[in-house]
C-alpha positions in Angstrom: 35.0 -27.3 -9.4 35.1 -26.2 -5.8 32.5 -24.0 -4.1 34.0 -20.6 -3.5 31.0 -18.8 -1.8 27.3 -18.8 -1.5 25.2 -15.7 -1.9 21.5 -15.4 -1.0 19.0 -12.6 -1.1 15.2 -12.3 -0.7 14.3 -10.7 -4.1 12.1 -7.7 -4.2 8.8 -8.4 -6.1 6.8 -5.2 -5.8 3.9 -6.4 -8.1 3.2 -9.5 -5.9 0.6 -9.5 -3.1 2.6 -8.9 0.2 1.5 -12.3 1.6 3.3 -14.1 -1.2 6.6 -12.5 -0.2 6.2 -12.8 3.6 4.6 -16.2 3.9 6.5 -18.0 1.2 9.6 -15.9 1.1 11.2 -16.6 -2.2 15.0 -16.4 -2.0 17.6 -16.4 -4.7 20.8 -18.4 -4.1 24.0 -18.0 -6.1 26.9 -20.4 -5.8 30.3 -19.2 -7.1 33.0 -21.7 -7.9 36.8 -21.5 -8.4 36.3 -22.1 -12.1 34.4 -18.9 -12.6 31.0 -20.6 -13.0 28.0 -19.4 -11.0 24.9 -21.5 -10.4 21.5 -20.0 -9.5 18.6 -21.6 -7.6 15.4 -20.4 -5.9 14.3 -21.6 -2.5 11.8 -20.4 0.1 11.6 -19.2 3.7 12.6 -15.6 3.3 15.1 -14.0 5.8 14.9 -16.9 8.2 16.0 -19.3 5.4 18.8 -16.9 4.5 20.0 -17.0 8.1 20.2 -20.8 7.9 22.2 -20.6 4.7 24.7 -18.0 5.9 25.2 -19.3 9.4 24.9 -23.1 9.0 25.1 -24.2 5.4 27.7 -21.9 3.9 30.4 -22.8 6.4 30.1 -26.6 5.6 29.9 -26.1 1.8 32.6 -23.7 0.9 35.6 -25.7 -0.3 33.5 -28.7 -1.2 33.3 -30.2 -4.7 30.2 -28.8 -6.3 29.8 -31.9 -8.5 29.0 -34.1 -5.5 25.4 -32.9 -5.4 23.8 -36.0 -3.8 26.4 -36.3 -1.0 26.2 -32.5 -0.4 22.4 -32.8 0.0 22.9 -35.5 2.7 25.4 -33.3 4.4 23.1 -30.3 4.5 20.2 -32.4 5.7 22.1 -34.0 8.5 23.5 -30.7 9.6 20.1 -29.0 9.7 18.2 -31.8 11.4 18.0 -29.8 14.7 15.9 -27.3 12.7 13.4 -30.0 11.9 12.7 -32.4 9.1 10.3 -30.0 7.3 9.9 -26.3 6.6 12.5 -23.6 6.6 15.7 -25.6 6.5 14.5 -27.8 3.6 13.4 -24.6 1.7 16.9 -23.3 2.2 18.5 -26.6 1.0 16.2 -26.5 -2.0 17.7 -23.2 -3.3 21.2 -24.5 -2.8 20.5 -27.8 -4.4 19.0 -26.2 -7.5 22.0 -23.9 -7.8 24.3 -27.0 -7.7 22.2 -28.6 -10.5 22.5 -25.3 -12.5 26.3 -25.6 -12.1 26.3 -29.2 -13.2 24.4 -28.3 -16.4 26.7 -25.3 -17.1 29.9 -27.4 -16.6 28.5 -30.1 -19.0 27.3 -27.3 -21.3 23.8 -29.0 -21.3 20.4 -28.0 -20.1 19.4 -29.8 -16.9 16.6 -31.6 -18.8 19.2 -33.2 -21.1 21.4 -34.2 -18.1 18.3 -36.1 -16.9 17.9 -37.9 -20.2 15.1 -35.6 -21.6 14.7 -33.1 -24.3 14.1 -29.4 -24.6 12.5 -29.6 -28.0 8.9 -30.4 -27.2 6.2 -27.9 -26.1 4.7 -28.9 -22.7 1.0 -28.4 -22.0 0.2 -26.1 -19.1 -2.6 -25.2 -16.9 -3.3 -21.7 -15.6 -3.9 -21.2 -11.9 -6.4 -18.3 -11.4 -6.5 -16.1 -8.4 -9.5 -14.3 -10.0 -12.6 -15.9 -11.5 -12.0 -13.9 -14.7 -11.1 -16.9 -16.9 -12.1 -15.5 -20.3 -8.8 -13.6 -21.0 -6.7 -16.8 -20.5 -9.2 -18.7 -22.6 -8.8 -16.2 -25.4 -5.0 -16.6 -25.2 -5.3 -20.3 -26.0 -5.3 -21.8 -22.5 -7.3 -24.9 -22.2 -6.7 -26.1 -18.7 -7.6 -24.1 -15.6 -7.3 -24.4 -11.8 -9.5 -22.2 -9.7 -8.0 -21.2 -6.3 -10.4 -20.9 -3.4 -9.0 -17.4 -2.7 -10.4 -16.4 -6.1 -13.7 -15.8 -4.4 -14.8 -13.7 -1.5 -14.4 -15.4 1.9 -18.0 -14.7 2.7 -19.3 -17.0 0.0 -21.3 -20.0 1.4 -21.0 -23.4 -0.2 -23.8 -23.0 -2.6 -22.5 -19.6 -3.8 -19.0 -21.2 -4.2 -20.5 -24.0 -6.3 -22.4 -21.5 -8.4 -19.3 -19.5 -9.1 -17.3 -22.6 -10.1 -20.2 -23.7 -12.3 -20.1 -20.4 -14.1 -16.4 -20.9 -14.8 -17.1 -24.4 -16.2 -19.9 -23.0 -18.4 -17.5 -20.3 -19.6 -14.7 -22.7 -20.6 -17.0 -25.4 -21.9 -16.8 -29.2 -21.4 -13.6 -29.8 -23.4 -11.3 -27.8 -21.1 -9.8 -29.3 -18.0 -11.0 -27.7 -14.7 -9.4 -28.2 -11.3 -10.1 -26.6 -7.9 -7.6 -25.8 -5.1 -9.2 -25.5 -1.6 -5.8 -24.6 -0.1 -6.2 -26.7 3.1 -9.3 -24.7 4.1 -12.0 -27.4 4.7 -12.6 -30.2 7.2 -13.6 -33.7 6.2 -17.4 -33.4 6.4 -17.2 -30.1 4.3 -15.0 -31.7 1.8 -17.3 -34.7 1.3 -20.2 -32.3 0.8 -18.3 -30.3 -1.7 -17.2 -33.3 -3.6 -20.9 -34.3 -4.0 -21.7 -30.9 -5.4 -18.6 -30.7 -7.6 -19.2 -34.1 -9.2 -21.3 -32.8 -12.2 -18.5 -30.3 -13.0 -16.1 -33.0 -14.1 -13.1 -31.8 -12.2 -9.7 -33.2 -13.2 -8.8 -33.0 -9.5 -9.6 -31.4 -6.1 -6.4 -30.0 -4.6 -5.5 -29.8 -0.8 -9.0 -29.8 0.6 -7.7 -30.7 4.1 -4.8 -29.5 6.2 -1.7 -31.4 5.0 -1.2 -33.2 8.3 -4.7 -34.7 8.3 -3.4 -38.0 6.9 -6.3 -40.0 8.3 -8.8 -37.6 6.6 -7.0 -38.0 3.3 -7.1 -41.7 3.7 -10.9 -41.6 3.9 -11.1 -39.3 1.0 -8.9 -41.6 -1.1 -11.5 -44.3 -0.5 -14.6 -42.3 -0.9 -14.0 -39.4 -3.3 -15.2 -39.7 -6.9 -12.9 -36.8 -7.8 -9.1 -37.4 -7.8 -7.4 -35.8 -4.8 -4.2 -33.9 -5.4 -1.7 -32.6 -2.8 1.9 -32.4 -1.6 2.7 -28.8 -2.3 3.4 -28.4 1.4 5.2 -31.7 1.9 9.0 -32.0 2.3 11.6 -34.5 1.1 11.2 -37.8 -0.5 10.8 -39.3 3.0 7.8 -37.2 3.6 6.3 -38.1 0.3 6.8 -41.8 1.0 4.0 -41.7 3.6 1.7 -40.2 1.0 2.7 -42.9 -1.5 2.6 -45.9 0.8 -0.8 -45.0 2.1 -2.0 -43.9 -1.3 -3.4 -40.7 0.1 -3.4 -38.8 -3.2 -4.1 -39.6 -6.8 -1.7 -36.7 -7.9 1.4 -35.7 -6.1 2.4 -32.0 -6.3 5.9 -31.4 -4.9 7.3 -27.9 -5.3 11.0 -28.3 -6.3 11.9 -24.9 -4.7 10.5 -26.1 -1.3 10.6 -29.9 -1.1 14.4 -30.3 -1.1 15.4 -29.3 -4.6 15.8 -31.4 -7.8 17.7 -34.1 -5.9 14.5 -34.9 -4.0 12.1 -34.3 -6.9 13.9 -37.0 -8.9 13.3 -39.4 -6.0 9.6 -38.4 -5.7 9.1 -39.0 -9.5 10.7 -42.4 -9.1 8.3 -43.3 -6.2 5.3 -42.1 -8.2 6.3 -44.0 -11.3 6.8 -47.2 -9.3 3.5 -46.8 -7.5 1.4 -45.7 -10.5 0.8 -42.3 -8.9 0.9 -39.2 -11.1 3.4 -36.5 -10.3 2.5 -32.9 -11.3 4.9 -30.4 -9.7 3.6 -27.2 -8.2 4.5 -24.2 -10.3 5.9 -26.6 -12.9 6.2 -24.0 -15.7 8.9 -22.2 -13.8 12.4 -23.4 -15.0 13.3 -25.4 -11.9 10.4 -27.8 -12.2 10.0 -27.6 -16.0 13.3 -29.3 -16.7 12.3 -32.3 -14.5 8.9 -32.4 -16.2 10.5 -32.4 -19.6 12.8 -35.3 -18.7 10.9 -37.4 -16.2 7.2 -37.1 -16.9 5.3 -39.5 -19.2 2.1 -37.3 -18.9 3.5 -33.8 -18.6 1.4 -30.9 -17.4 3.0 -27.7 -16.1 1.3 -25.2 -13.7 1.6 -21.6 -14.6 4.3 -19.7 -12.7 3.9 -16.8 -10.3 4.7 -13.0 -10.7 7.6 -13.4 -8.3 9.6 -15.1 -11.0 9.8 -11.9 -13.0 13.1 -10.9 -11.5 14.7 -13.8 -13.4 15.7 -13.4 -17.1 15.4 -15.8 -20.0 12.6 -17.8 -18.4 10.3 -19.9 -20.6 7.0 -18.2 -21.6 3.6 -19.8 -22.0 2.3 -19.4 -25.6 -1.1 -20.7 -26.6 -1.3 -22.9 -23.5 2.1 -24.5 -24.0 5.6 -23.8 -22.7 9.0 -24.8 -24.3 12.4 -24.8 -22.6 15.3 -23.0 -24.1 18.5 -24.9 -24.9 20.8 -22.9 -22.7 23.1 -24.8 -20.2 21.8 -25.4 -16.7 18.3 -24.1 -16.0 18.8 -21.6 -18.7 18.0 -18.5 -16.7 19.9 -15.2 -16.4 20.2 -13.1 -13.2 21.1 -9.4 -12.9 24.1 -9.7 -10.5 23.2 -6.2 -9.2 20.5 -7.9 -7.2 23.1 -9.2 -4.8 24.7 -5.8 -4.2 
């Protein structure tokens, strides 16, 4: 099965806030083979990432054996090292790597989860990430785990007002539901320590990305002093990057995004590191098909984050029902794509 061509687009997602398209730049990658199979993957980086695929990666991949996923990953990584070890190039590689895994599953006529030794039969619990403090509709739909994003609230809120708002959410969902908070890298260390003290009575399952992702020394202090588990890794890249987080034990929960961190090939390595070190892995946007297959196969304590509106241009994606999501049994990642998107 040889790679015949690689196609990539930045899908139109008109119902998404513009910043989600411009700053994260979801791209759809299709890899055609000489056997007639096509694999699909999603990466990030927008038009810049597409340029890397078309000008650098496609020329070295066309004609290669698509079954040699791991060696192709190494080839792509070495070739794009001049672009840097993190960011756009890795986001581009992620989309290609996922398309190759989709091909591997389709060739074997198996879902990716089964390729990895898992099952598609069991419902996986989810948590809902809220970009609005309106939690009641999700609660009424059967959701029992919630993550509040700092951007849910007005930027003018002071710390006390923010705590009051999160307390209102806790009171609404009650003590038996899980509650998390995502600060999205917006605080410094002193602010984070103050917020942790205020958050403590709310029984948070975790506090996510309170500091900028490169403030490793700050996270090291948090890991020693915080009474609330610290989660992060959404903006980290490759298993090599995650090894620093693991070796220094900077997070209690690792949150790689399979569409950005280097694809499934790297997510598998990150899961192995987490398992060996006793650190939980909970992939970012895990209820989307790319991460969900890994969760179904590799996770002893599965929890999948709700997906984003930008995934709506894919067909046959798993849907959350009563707080749980179940994979379909279709080959590969099980999604369908309107080929007219590439025209």
